[in-house]
Backbone as CSV, one residue per row, in Angstrom:
resi,resn,N_x,N_y,N_z,CA_x,CA_y,CA_z,C_x,C_y,C_z
1,MET,174.519,137.729,59.005,173.925,139.013,58.575,175.592,139.246,59.426
2,LYS,175.913,138.906,60.171,177.014,139.410,60.757,177.955,138.807,59.622
3,MET,178.372,137.772,59.741,179.148,137.510,58.596,179.091,138.057,56.961
4,LYS,178.181,137.999,56.728,177.950,139.233,55.625,178.261,140.405,55.453
5,ASN,178.231,140.957,56.573,178.654,142.417,56.719,180.498,141.684,57.043
6,LEU,180.561,141.475,57.722,182.442,140.830,57.638,182.653,140.939,56.186
7,ASN,182.325,140.162,55.486,182.483,139.930,54.232,182.764,141.073,53.495
8,LEU,181.707,141.990,53.502,181.268,142.994,52.731,182.411,144.144,53.274
9,LYS,183.008,144.337,54.586,183.503,144.860,54.912,185.271,144.450,54.774
10,ILE,185.517,143.577,54.099,186.875,142.947,54.233,186.849,143.371,52.160
11,ILE,185.860,143.370,51.732,186.148,143.445,50.377,186.331,144.709,50.184
12,LYS,185.415,145.776,51.193,185.707,147.173,50.988,186.934,147.482,51.037
13,SER,187.773,146.854,52.484,189.357,147.064,52.881,189.923,146.909,51.489
14,CYS,189.790,145.497,50.565,190.908,145.076,50.047,190.855,146.528,48.598
15,SER,189.663,146.658,48.164,189.323,147.829,47.343,189.794,148.841,47.339
16,ALA,189.585,149.636,49.347,190.284,150.804,49.307,191.887,150.433,49.182
17,ALA,192.923,149.708,49.749,194.117,149.363,49.448,194.118,149.567,47.837
18,MET,193.584,148.647,47.286,194.241,148.918,45.323,194.132,150.439,45.107
19,ILE,192.973,151.308,45.405,192.765,152.543,45.336,193.959,152.940,45.547
20,THR,194.145,153.087,47.039,195.462,153.696,47.560,196.600,153.436,47.194
21,LEU,196.893,151.881,46.536,198.069,151.774,45.858,197.926,152.690,44.683
22,MET,196.646,152.914,43.727,196.931,153.609,42.424,197.195,155.182,42.522
23,LEU,196.786,155.836,44.169,197.131,156.748,44.218,198.690,157.209,44.756
24,GLY,199.379,155.601,44.783,200.865,156.202,45.199,201.010,156.389,46.683
25,SER,200.216,155.995,47.497,200.166,156.164,49.006,200.029,155.098,49.555
26,ASN,200.289,154.767,50.721,200.434,153.450,51.692,199.578,152.392,51.425
27,CYS,200.067,151.661,51.502,198.962,150.387,50.843,198.376,149.268,51.809
28,ASN,198.659,149.689,52.992,198.207,148.992,54.311,196.793,148.595,54.007
29,LEU,196.225,147.575,54.488,194.910,146.937,54.411,193.906,147.844,55.497
30,CYS,193.829,148.961,55.534,193.109,149.786,56.714,191.439,149.798,56.619
31,PHE,190.465,149.334,57.249,189.370,149.529,57.224,189.033,151.271,56.975
32,PRO,187.627,151.032,56.197,187.317,152.505,55.532,186.962,153.544,56.723
33,LEU,186.773,152.854,58.098,186.107,153.886,58.773,187.361,153.825,60.312
34,SER,188.481,153.675,59.801,189.790,153.487,60.700,190.102,155.327,60.374
35,ASN,190.931,155.596,61.428,191.249,156.919,61.207,192.305,157.279,60.731
36,GLY,192.285,158.094,59.633,193.514,158.443,58.807,193.254,157.410,57.791
37,GLY,192.444,156.212,57.446,192.618,155.361,56.735,192.256,155.900,55.041
38,LYS,192.395,155.091,53.886,192.039,155.224,52.707,190.460,154.348,52.823
39,THR,189.634,155.281,51.821,188.350,154.406,51.628,188.014,154.623,49.922
40,GLY,187.112,153.604,49.422,186.901,153.477,48.262,186.516,154.852,47.628
41,MET,186.110,155.538,48.419,185.630,157.273,47.723,187.121,157.805,47.265
42,ASP,188.073,157.611,47.745,189.339,157.756,47.117,189.840,157.913,45.564
43,PHE,188.986,157.250,45.166,188.869,156.877,43.514,188.827,158.102,42.737
44,LEU,188.060,158.928,43.918,187.758,160.463,42.780,189.057,161.058,42.963
45,LYS,190.057,160.431,43.375,191.266,161.554,42.997,192.138,161.292,42.177
46,ILE,191.516,159.768,41.532,192.550,159.352,40.304,192.641,160.721,39.451
47,GLU,193.803,161.028,38.407,193.778,161.767,37.785,193.714,161.062,36.521
48,ALA,192.997,161.443,35.338,192.708,161.202,34.366,193.737,161.520,33.385
49,GLY,193.618,163.082,32.661,194.286,163.266,31.879,195.606,163.039,31.654
50,ALA,196.163,162.458,30.095,197.855,162.325,30.517,198.585,163.432,30.257
51,ARG,198.212,164.401,29.694,198.279,165.889,29.357,198.704,166.145,31.087
52,GLN,197.542,166.423,32.096,197.536,166.918,33.316,199.038,166.127,34.300
53,VAL,199.006,164.783,33.853,199.827,163.789,34.687,200.908,164.390,34.611
54,GLY,201.269,163.872,33.048,202.829,164.707,32.582,202.960,166.069,33.167
55,MET,202.442,166.661,33.487,202.749,168.352,34.496,202.554,167.899,35.475
56,GLY,202.575,167.209,36.200,202.320,166.761,37.914,201.087,167.134,38.205
57,GLY,200.127,166.678,37.479,198.913,166.927,37.966,198.607,169.019,38.600
58,ALA,199.661,170.007,38.175,199.340,171.072,38.723,198.391,171.578,37.526
59,PHE,197.532,171.400,37.415,196.471,172.265,36.329,195.444,172.996,36.842
60,VAL,195.318,173.092,38.127,193.967,173.931,38.456,194.074,175.530,38.118
61,GLY,195.363,176.005,38.300,195.444,177.015,37.516,195.429,177.293,35.687
62,ILE,195.613,176.434,35.019,195.087,176.582,33.969,193.918,175.735,33.080
63,ALA,193.266,174.458,33.256,191.808,174.225,33.314,191.386,174.568,32.106
64,ASP,192.079,174.305,30.942,191.554,174.746,29.491,191.114,173.943,28.326
65,ASP,190.867,172.321,28.866,190.513,171.042,28.006,189.495,170.467,28.580
66,ILE,189.409,169.283,28.184,188.041,168.472,28.386,188.291,168.025,29.499
67,TYR,189.257,167.925,30.081,189.530,167.400,31.690,189.659,168.682,32.861
68,SER,189.225,169.828,32.181,189.186,170.578,33.243,188.332,170.231,34.470
69,PRO,187.100,169.209,33.995,186.122,169.525,35.330,186.700,168.597,36.962
70,GLN,187.850,167.909,36.266,188.733,167.174,37.268,189.343,167.867,38.156
71,TRP,189.822,168.819,37.811,190.550,169.875,38.225,189.790,171.399,38.989
72,ASN,189.351,171.761,37.789,188.699,173.289,37.965,187.563,173.319,37.427
73,PRO,186.415,172.969,37.402,185.093,173.058,36.142,184.960,174.841,35.861
74,ALA,185.241,175.681,36.338,185.334,177.354,35.892,186.205,176.885,34.657
75,GLY,187.181,176.187,34.624,188.033,176.066,32.877,186.974,176.137,31.574
76,LEU,186.011,175.287,31.701,184.991,175.406,30.971,185.036,176.474,29.899
77,SER,185.250,177.377,30.785,184.458,178.789,29.926,185.909,179.383,28.691
78,GLU,186.685,178.625,29.274,188.136,178.791,28.426,188.238,177.754,27.542
79,ILE,187.451,176.576,27.107,187.500,175.916,26.268,186.881,176.951,25.062
80,LYS,187.132,176.376,23.423,187.131,177.562,22.323,186.218,176.944,21.286
81,THR,186.165,175.385,21.455,185.511,174.344,20.470,184.915,173.254,21.804
82,GLN,183.890,172.443,21.176,183.473,171.086,21.578,184.627,170.367,21.489
83,GLU,184.751,169.665,22.647,186.008,168.558,22.563,185.126,167.192,23.150
84,PHE,185.845,165.973,22.677,185.473,164.814,23.069,186.896,164.449,23.932
85,GLY,186.855,163.434,24.904,188.278,162.701,25.664,187.870,161.705,26.087
86,PHE,188.888,160.515,26.104,188.907,159.609,26.195,190.096,158.927,26.907
87,THR,190.176,158.565,28.256,191.699,158.207,29.137,191.677,156.443,29.287
88,ASN,192.227,155.767,29.443,192.006,154.216,29.658,193.452,153.863,30.675
89,ILE,193.579,153.242,31.690,194.448,152.824,32.565,194.507,151.866,32.859
90,ASN,195.334,150.775,32.457,195.273,149.382,33.009,196.569,149.421,33.913
91,TRP,196.468,148.807,35.383,197.254,148.293,35.987,197.392,147.475,36.644
92,ILE,198.017,147.380,37.409,198.886,145.822,38.176,197.442,145.407,38.812
93,THR,197.542,144.004,39.219,196.084,143.634,39.752,194.538,143.291,38.778
94,GLY,194.849,143.777,37.756,193.577,143.518,36.984,192.435,145.097,37.239
95,ILE,193.184,146.219,37.821,192.336,147.160,37.575,192.523,147.920,36.649
96,ASN,191.319,148.494,36.244,190.852,149.246,35.287,190.280,150.381,35.237
97,TYR,190.481,151.291,34.958,190.138,152.850,34.974,189.865,153.606,33.614
98,ASN,189.041,153.917,33.257,188.204,154.855,32.250,187.721,156.144,32.595
99,TYR,187.978,156.920,31.062,187.292,158.439,31.183,186.809,158.683,30.309
100,LEU,185.395,159.124,29.919,185.115,159.480,28.747,184.380,161.070,29.295
101,GLY,184.313,162.286,28.463,184.146,163.466,28.396,183.583,164.356,27.256
102,TYR,183.061,165.264,27.325,182.414,165.845,26.318,181.841,167.136,27.180
103,VAL,182.667,168.259,26.131,182.282,169.791,26.595,181.616,170.286,25.471
104,ASN,181.035,171.307,25.656,180.259,171.860,24.739,180.045,174.072,25.017
105,PRO,181.358,174.321,24.694,181.284,176.046,25.126,180.642,177.469,24.344
106,SER,179.817,176.279,22.976,178.760,177.207,22.108,177.682,177.086,22.352
107,ILE,176.996,177.057,24.033,175.611,177.288,24.789,175.600,179.452,24.153
108,SER,176.792,179.630,24.765,176.138,181.385,24.519,177.970,181.576,24.441
109,SER,178.004,182.818,24.620,179.191,183.182,24.444,179.853,183.680,25.875
110,THR,178.988,183.258,26.681,179.897,183.303,28.259,179.560,182.088,29.022
111,ILE,178.617,180.576,28.286,178.683,179.912,29.194,179.116,178.715,28.256
112,ALA,179.424,177.541,29.381,180.261,176.289,28.505,179.275,175.089,29.821
113,ILE,178.978,174.012,28.820,178.475,172.926,29.409,179.495,171.721,29.235
114,GLY,179.374,170.557,30.112,180.164,169.373,30.061,179.706,168.352,30.481
115,MET,179.540,167.200,30.458,179.443,165.835,30.747,180.332,164.877,30.752
116,SER,180.430,164.135,31.996,182.164,163.283,31.808,181.524,161.835,32.818
117,TYR,182.154,160.720,32.390,181.781,159.552,33.162,183.258,159.110,33.550
118,ASN,182.995,158.823,34.691,184.676,157.619,35.194,184.370,156.779,35.787
119,GLN,185.069,155.131,35.627,184.553,154.077,36.321,186.010,153.672,36.557
120,LEU,186.137,152.927,37.896,187.269,152.197,38.240,186.810,150.851,38.579
121,SER,187.190,150.274,37.846,186.710,148.347,38.444,188.233,147.352,38.313
122,PHE,187.695,146.499,39.236,188.810,145.447,39.416,188.120,144.364,40.450
123,VAL,188.403,142.693,40.375,188.442,142.049,40.989,188.784,141.839,42.266
124,VAL,188.146,141.460,43.428,189.035,141.288,44.884,188.921,140.049,45.280
125,GLN,189.836,139.666,45.921,189.565,137.599,46.377,188.808,138.015,48.113
126,GLU,187.734,137.532,48.038,186.797,137.449,49.333,187.188,136.753,50.377
127,MET,187.466,136.987,51.515,187.677,135.881,52.651,186.925,135.990,53.806
128,ASP,187.159,134.710,54.534,185.872,134.471,55.771,186.536,135.411,57.057
129,GLN,185.918,134.765,58.160,186.778,135.582,59.124,188.446,134.821,59.760
130,ASP,188.074,133.626,58.579,189.826,133.435,59.319,190.807,133.576,58.120
131,VAL,190.182,134.448,57.164,190.929,134.494,56.207,191.201,133.475,55.109
132,LEU,190.327,132.400,54.787,190.600,131.892,54.078,189.741,132.198,52.787
133,PRO,189.945,132.086,51.449,189.361,132.553,50.585,188.290,131.800,50.360
134,LEU,187.172,132.646,49.664,185.774,132.292,49.549,185.433,132.418,47.844
135,GLY,185.998,132.844,47.395,185.948,133.272,45.735,186.511,134.798,45.411
136,GLN,186.172,135.072,44.086,186.165,136.579,43.780,185.503,137.216,43.069
137,GLU,185.199,138.319,44.067,183.997,139.550,43.838,184.913,140.809,42.687
138,GLU,183.560,141.267,41.615,184.064,142.240,41.117,183.571,143.617,41.734
139,PHE,184.390,144.402,41.932,183.904,145.759,42.516,184.258,147.079,41.674
140,SER,183.632,147.864,41.551,183.167,148.963,40.998,183.163,150.371,41.544
141,TYR,184.039,151.309,41.199,182.952,153.014,41.610,182.772,153.476,40.384
142,SER,182.124,154.491,40.175,181.715,155.577,39.239,181.276,156.503,39.504
143,ASN,181.799,157.299,38.674,181.463,158.667,38.987,180.859,159.803,37.027
144,LEU,179.477,159.985,37.639,178.496,160.728,36.247,178.652,162.240,36.422
145,CYS,179.208,162.745,35.741,179.864,164.520,36.272,179.025,164.900,35.150
146,PHE,178.221,165.978,35.861,177.372,167.028,34.965,178.068,168.481,35.394
147,SER,178.486,169.586,34.538,179.492,170.286,34.830,179.122,172.031,33.915
148,PHE,179.295,172.817,34.339,178.516,174.009,34.391,179.544,175.500,34.468
149,SER,180.077,176.035,33.647,180.980,177.051,33.944,180.330,178.331,33.114
150,LYS,180.258,179.463,33.819,180.144,180.984,33.045,181.215,182.094,33.354
151,LYS,181.554,182.455,32.119,182.572,183.601,32.163,182.211,184.702,33.055
152,PHE,182.463,185.540,33.897,181.753,187.107,34.097,183.036,187.746,33.679
153,LYS,182.497,189.082,32.582,183.648,189.761,32.152,184.186,189.098,31.672
154,GLN,185.470,189.440,31.812,186.902,188.907,30.610,187.956,188.353,31.785
155,LYS,187.623,188.776,32.994,188.615,188.125,33.850,188.678,187.083,35.012
156,ILE,186.872,186.347,35.233,186.502,186.130,35.888,185.400,185.113,35.288
157,SER,186.150,183.337,36.097,185.129,182.531,35.454,184.982,181.577,36.500
158,ALA,183.581,181.094,36.659,183.407,180.352,37.751,182.574,179.284,37.261
159,GLY,182.541,177.752,38.230,182.038,176.560,37.504,181.535,175.794,38.707
160,ILE,180.838,174.342,38.280,179.973,173.767,39.220,180.044,172.601,38.398
161,ASN,180.737,171.569,39.472,180.386,170.386,38.972,179.040,169.567,40.185
162,ILE,178.253,168.712,38.988,177.294,167.839,40.093,177.826,166.483,39.578
163,LYS,177.842,165.637,40.996,178.598,164.137,40.592,177.456,163.113,41.285
164,VAL,177.118,162.021,40.370,175.891,161.326,41.000,177.494,159.821,40.699
165,ILE,177.642,159.659,42.210,179.014,158.435,42.869,177.930,157.391,42.910
166,SER,178.336,156.041,42.506,177.500,154.867,42.544,178.706,153.924,42.434
167,ALA,178.553,152.975,43.621,179.566,152.014,43.417,178.032,150.296,43.010
168,LEU,178.975,149.246,42.991,178.788,148.139,42.889,179.644,147.046,43.782
169,VAL,179.190,146.326,44.529,179.535,145.273,45.474,178.777,144.189,46.102
170,LYS,179.214,143.163,45.457,178.532,142.175,46.104,176.910,142.336,46.317
171,GLY,176.583,142.968,45.381,174.672,142.954,44.958,174.502,144.445,45.709
172,TYR,175.138,145.074,46.446,174.964,146.655,46.871,175.551,147.656,45.584
173,SER,174.228,148.390,45.846,174.725,149.659,44.568,174.082,150.949,45.369
174,PRO,174.844,151.109,46.064,174.431,152.407,47.017,175.130,153.828,46.291
175,GLN,174.472,154.682,46.490,174.705,156.129,45.462,174.933,157.348,46.808
176,THR,175.748,158.594,45.932,175.761,159.652,46.695,176.051,160.580,45.888
177,PHE,175.429,161.760,46.042,175.917,163.034,45.267,176.785,164.162,45.702
178,LEU,177.413,164.374,44.981,178.791,165.566,45.530,178.634,166.690,44.363
179,GLU,179.178,168.131,44.944,179.314,168.736,44.344,181.131,169.372,44.239
180,ASP,181.338,169.890,43.210,182.473,170.372,43.047,182.486,172.238,42.941
181,ILE,183.249,173.442,43.320,183.539,174.464,42.840,184.535,174.788,42.409
182,GLY,184.407,175.599,41.230,185.909,176.691,41.093,185.695,178.133,40.237
183,LEU,186.903,178.696,40.245,187.216,180.296,40.388,188.006,179.982,39.348
184,ILE,188.124,180.725,38.549,189.445,181.448,37.840,189.513,182.657,37.431
185,TYR,190.700,183.282,37.623,190.533,184.846,37.810,192.184,185.003,37.041
186,LYS,191.827,185.534,35.535,193.204,186.169,34.990,194.034,187.624,35.562
187,ILE,194.801,187.314,36.317,195.791,188.271,36.741,195.909,189.402,35.703
188,SER,196.829,188.776,34.412,196.841,189.364,33.514,196.924,188.243,32.246
189,LYS,197.586,188.964,31.129,197.699,187.731,29.697,198.268,186.940,30.226
190,THR,199.413,186.836,31.170,200.411,185.866,31.168,200.338,185.218,32.438
191,LYS,199.077,185.884,33.529,199.399,184.923,34.769,197.643,184.623,34.951
192,ARG,197.375,183.239,35.821,195.895,183.375,35.869,195.789,182.360,37.582
193,LEU,194.881,182.457,37.955,194.846,182.267,39.340,193.851,180.766,39.187
194,GLY,193.863,179.875,40.038,192.693,178.995,39.883,192.229,178.297,41.359
195,ILE,191.407,178.128,41.976,190.769,177.810,43.040,189.837,176.674,43.056
196,SER,189.714,175.969,43.561,188.668,174.867,43.543,188.478,174.278,44.864
197,VAL,187.425,173.879,45.270,186.913,173.017,46.405,186.035,171.520,45.841
198,GLN,186.502,170.422,46.110,185.664,169.162,45.391,185.302,168.319,47.064
199,ASN,184.084,167.695,46.183,183.732,166.963,47.266,182.882,166.911,47.810
200,PHE,182.243,168.113,47.866,180.953,168.282,48.792,180.028,167.448,48.663
201,GLY,179.696,166.800,50.337,178.280,165.761,50.008,178.318,165.219,51.425
202,SER,177.308,164.143,51.127,177.431,163.062,52.205,177.955,161.976,51.780
203,PRO,178.609,161.130,52.496,179.099,159.888,52.659,178.413,158.786,52.136
204,MET,179.162,157.363,51.314,178.618,156.872,50.346,178.724,155.907,51.784
205,LYS,176.741,155.683,51.785,176.470,154.284,52.657,176.455,152.853,52.754
206,PHE,177.356,151.991,52.818,177.164,150.571,53.023,176.322,149.821,54.148
207,ILE,175.270,149.450,54.045,174.570,148.969,55.054,174.342,150.093,56.220
208,ASN,175.099,149.516,57.290,175.826,150.154,58.466,176.760,150.862,58.396
209,GLU,177.620,151.090,57.637,178.977,151.564,57.320,178.850,152.863,56.341
210,SER,179.801,153.835,56.650,179.671,154.503,55.788,181.479,154.679,55.103
211,ASP,181.396,155.341,53.962,182.818,155.344,52.809,182.765,156.897,53.231
212,PRO,183.978,157.649,53.827,183.886,159.045,54.087,184.069,159.713,52.867
213,VAL,183.797,160.922,52.308,184.463,161.885,51.269,185.206,162.370,51.312
214,PRO,186.357,162.195,50.490,187.427,162.933,50.238,187.516,164.434,50.020
215,LEU,187.058,165.525,51.195,187.316,166.314,50.424,188.288,166.873,50.434
216,ASN,188.191,167.970,49.566,189.865,168.447,48.444,189.643,169.962,48.240
217,TYR,190.444,170.506,48.689,190.766,171.767,48.504,192.132,171.947,47.136
218,LYS,191.937,172.764,46.350,192.836,173.266,45.528,193.317,175.149,45.123
219,ILE,194.551,175.340,45.380,194.652,176.557,44.630,196.268,176.315,43.691
220,GLY,196.111,177.259,42.849,197.049,177.377,41.974,197.275,178.356,41.035
221,MET,198.326,179.002,40.315,198.502,179.573,39.506,199.405,178.977,38.051
222,GLY,198.737,179.429,36.775,199.152,179.013,35.675,200.016,180.103,35.119
223,PHE,201.425,179.944,34.646,201.857,181.160,33.714,202.203,180.969,32.239
224,PHE,202.047,181.774,31.626,201.824,181.615,29.948,202.917,182.706,29.602
225,PRO,204.225,182.462,29.794,205.493,183.687,29.348,205.132,183.953,27.605
226,SER,205.155,182.548,27.085,204.848,182.713,25.426,203.658,182.054,24.839
227,ASP,203.494,181.501,23.642,202.641,181.213,22.951,203.356,179.154,23.294
228,LYS,204.383,179.301,23.689,204.942,178.189,23.667,205.276,177.586,24.977
229,ILE,205.430,177.859,25.991,205.478,177.588,27.021,204.638,177.918,28.189
230,ILE,204.344,177.059,28.764,203.454,176.757,30.257,204.106,176.669,31.404
231,PHE,203.958,177.202,32.639,204.475,176.792,34.471,203.113,176.467,34.708
232,SER,203.105,176.097,35.541,201.996,175.859,36.417,202.310,175.374,38.177
233,VAL,201.912,175.795,38.782,202.074,175.225,40.366,200.581,174.711,41.046
234,GLU,200.713,174.293,41.988,199.241,174.168,42.771,199.706,173.245,44.322
235,LEU,198.844,174.094,45.049,198.955,173.511,46.645,197.256,172.594,46.908
236,ASN,197.671,171.290,47.039,196.546,170.474,47.158,196.308,170.278,48.350
237,LYS,195.090,170.654,49.426,194.628,169.722,50.688,193.743,168.922,51.063
238,SER,193.976,167.571,51.270,193.210,167.082,51.503,193.613,166.277,52.535
239,ASP,193.798,165.028,52.855,194.323,164.309,54.240,195.326,164.661,54.224
240,THR,196.285,165.000,53.889,197.655,165.588,53.705,197.641,167.076,52.364
241,THR,198.901,167.313,52.423,199.215,168.843,51.910,200.131,168.219,50.941
242,ASN,200.049,168.549,49.445,200.432,168.547,48.573,200.973,169.618,47.422
243,ILE,202.078,169.774,47.005,202.589,170.508,46.200,203.303,169.850,44.559
244,ASN,202.124,170.318,44.176,202.451,169.726,42.472,203.191,170.975,41.156
245,ALA,204.019,170.750,40.559,204.188,171.673,39.817,204.703,171.163,38.432
246,GLY,204.196,171.906,37.218,204.911,170.945,35.997,204.719,172.323,34.969
247,ILE,205.536,171.676,33.790,205.740,172.420,32.942,205.363,171.786,31.347
248,GLU,205.259,172.696,30.344,204.221,172.032,29.212,205.336,173.287,28.430
249,TYR,205.801,172.485,27.248,206.765,173.289,26.266,206.232,172.883,24.710
250,MET,205.855,173.239,23.877,205.782,173.299,22.506,206.918,173.057,21.855
251,LEU,207.683,172.104,21.597,208.698,171.781,20.607,208.308,172.178,19.152
252,ALA,207.360,171.786,18.547,206.837,172.251,17.384,205.257,172.177,17.246
253,LYS,204.718,172.541,16.340,203.328,172.949,16.563,202.680,171.663,16.163
254,LYS,203.435,170.489,16.158,202.172,169.696,16.461,202.778,168.705,17.706
255,PHE,204.305,168.779,18.315,204.734,167.831,19.404,204.670,168.516,20.427
256,ILE,204.511,168.219,21.345,204.883,168.564,22.974,205.248,167.870,23.815
257,LEU,206.464,168.512,24.796,207.191,167.596,25.720,206.286,168.523,27.621
258,ARG,206.174,167.559,28.166,205.842,167.816,29.398,206.938,167.114,30.540
259,ALA,206.661,167.401,31.855,207.393,166.974,33.110,207.041,167.920,34.111
260,GLY,206.935,167.071,35.129,206.522,167.448,36.411,207.128,166.990,37.397
261,MET,206.366,167.804,38.956,207.062,167.030,40.511,205.948,167.023,41.381
262,ARG,205.960,165.811,41.836,205.212,165.987,43.269,205.601,165.770,44.491
263,SER,205.164,166.473,45.452,205.910,166.473,47.310,204.862,166.616,47.823
264,GLY,204.812,165.293,48.518,204.140,165.294,50.001,203.113,164.455,50.052
265,TYR,203.736,163.720,49.117,203.055,162.443,48.885,203.668,160.828,49.735
266,ASP,202.950,159.996,50.155,204.172,158.610,50.377,205.078,158.312,49.538
267,LEU,204.821,158.314,48.246,205.587,157.917,47.095,205.883,159.369,46.238
268,ASP,206.655,160.627,46.569,206.789,161.124,45.628,207.387,161.026,44.219
269,GLY,207.675,161.841,43.215,208.237,161.387,41.880,208.240,162.215,40.861
270,MET,208.446,162.275,39.805,208.790,162.730,38.651,207.797,162.422,37.750
271,THR,207.084,163.139,36.866,206.301,162.701,35.806,206.669,163.613,34.709
272,PHE,206.024,162.785,33.693,207.176,163.070,32.227,205.823,162.887,31.180
273,GLY,205.998,163.822,29.906,205.127,163.391,28.851,205.081,163.965,27.743
274,PHE,204.284,163.456,26.952,204.378,164.142,25.739,203.150,164.143,24.891
275,GLY,203.205,165.275,23.486,201.911,164.898,23.206,201.728,165.629,21.671
276,THR,200.597,165.119,20.848,201.192,165.758,19.541,199.367,165.871,19.124
277,ARG,199.559,167.072,17.860,198.380,167.487,17.359,198.001,167.112,16.129
278,LEU,196.829,166.578,15.516,196.693,166.381,13.878,195.725,166.699,13.408
279,LYS,195.605,167.400,12.495,194.653,167.782,11.694,194.145,166.736,10.500
280,ILE,193.055,166.302,10.704,192.370,165.312,9.096,190.628,165.963,9.067
281,LYS,190.492,165.899,7.817,189.279,166.114,7.695,188.016,166.200,8.357
282,ASP,187.326,166.957,8.124,185.987,167.132,9.208,186.239,167.475,10.593
283,VAL,187.246,167.310,11.091,187.815,167.394,12.453,188.814,168.565,12.680
284,ASP,188.404,169.290,13.731,189.600,170.916,13.627,190.529,170.015,14.304
285,MET,190.636,169.176,15.198,192.305,168.747,15.871,191.925,167.556,16.615
286,ILE,192.757,166.314,16.179,192.909,165.064,17.010,194.147,165.323,17.833
287,ARG,193.734,164.749,18.984,195.077,165.156,20.288,195.387,163.878,20.611
288,ILE,196.948,163.503,20.827,196.996,161.920,21.224,198.182,162.389,22.932
289,ASP,198.208,162.338,23.654,198.538,162.324,24.906,199.451,160.775,25.781
290,TYR,200.396,161.559,26.167,201.164,159.957,26.667,201.678,160.877,28.241
291,ALA,201.433,159.752,29.340,202.297,160.238,30.499,202.955,159.097,31.363
292,VAL,204.001,159.205,32.207,204.250,158.170,32.828,204.755,158.798,34.021
293,ALA,204.184,158.293,34.781,204.361,158.921,36.820,205.034,158.247,37.222
294,GLN,205.975,158.560,37.624,206.627,157.432,39.055,206.326,157.140,40.126
295,MET,206.143,155.597,40.959,205.795,155.658,42.093,206.964,154.668,43.067
296,GLY,208.076,155.036,42.763,208.914,154.492,43.525,209.030,152.890,43.325
297,TYR,208.499,152.314,44.389,209.166,150.391,44.463,207.883,150.161,43.484
298,TRP,207.017,150.755,43.378,205.942,150.384,42.588,206.049,150.350,41.011
299,GLY,206.778,151.002,40.869,207.282,151.429,39.291,206.231,152.545,39.276
300,SER,205.975,152.687,37.748,205.387,153.562,37.362,204.005,153.110,36.603
301,VAL,203.603,154.266,36.674,201.914,154.159,35.452,201.987,154.807,34.522
302,GLN,201.272,154.550,33.294,201.429,155.151,32.015,199.888,155.355,31.603
303,ARG,199.489,156.382,30.892,198.259,157.061,30.931,198.394,157.232,29.306
304,ILE,197.251,157.007,28.389,197.424,157.374,27.156,195.932,158.066,26.985
305,SER,195.951,159.492,26.334,194.515,160.137,26.612,194.120,160.455,24.822
306,LEU,193.130,160.323,24.806,192.754,160.514,23.258,191.467,161.853,23.122
307,GLY,191.814,162.859,22.086,190.957,163.806,22.408,190.998,164.086,21.266
308,THR,189.161,165.256,20.667,188.693,165.569,19.162,188.639,166.921,19.525
309,GLU,189.045,168.110,18.829,188.625,169.050,18.957,187.369,169.463,17.974
310,PHE,186.149,169.937,17.209,185.594,170.150,16.428,184.238,171.100,16.733
């Protein structure tokens, strides 16, 4: 049993390092329980939407599309039509990340609901106590999220996510439940304040160990000076304090440019993106968004998101 626990710890440590790598942080192989170390639960910090990443990840004060639950569930009540969204990220060392979401704002004039599923999966090399290879093991984390938002009068919206977090590693399938809460306040027609607190709940337990939950606080502003331009800025507090900022500019009715900046991360960098909107028969709108985020000596990560409005 001792050897089995050691192998499990090594696999978990490798997976935590890969997730840390995706997030643009230090990629030291640190055990989940070490002080300041990264854990597999950090997959919850991975940003899916290409639009949002293109704007530097500053979206808590905007939160007006299918990816709103990842930043601020209160934003669901700002959506006007039903939406589907999908994002895939393929990265180095066989890391694969998928996001699928649905939003329905037509429950009533003030209530919207949503559901999303995202999964991170990859293969890691299993080692023995002498760090000799024993074979490969598939590892995955997933998040099944149920979202609810309600608009109070015309200026305030509140929302909540209920998340079922699951893992699969070496025959173990632990689960835990987490919650997010969010608030949006419309200061004026051109300014919007967003606040969210993410990942309330219990750590995920592996036998006699636990993966801590990355409790996260976000506060940010969205600025809408015209129909063509959106500015956003966001303060993000977890194990570190980060500032994100971004801009979106509608170059034409069907083409949008984006740029953003992140600071306070181990690998600060710029983000860039663009998107297009297409109308076809029986579908109000098809959205295609692309983003690339710089990650220093690790190069860059690209995202493509697809969405429909109907």
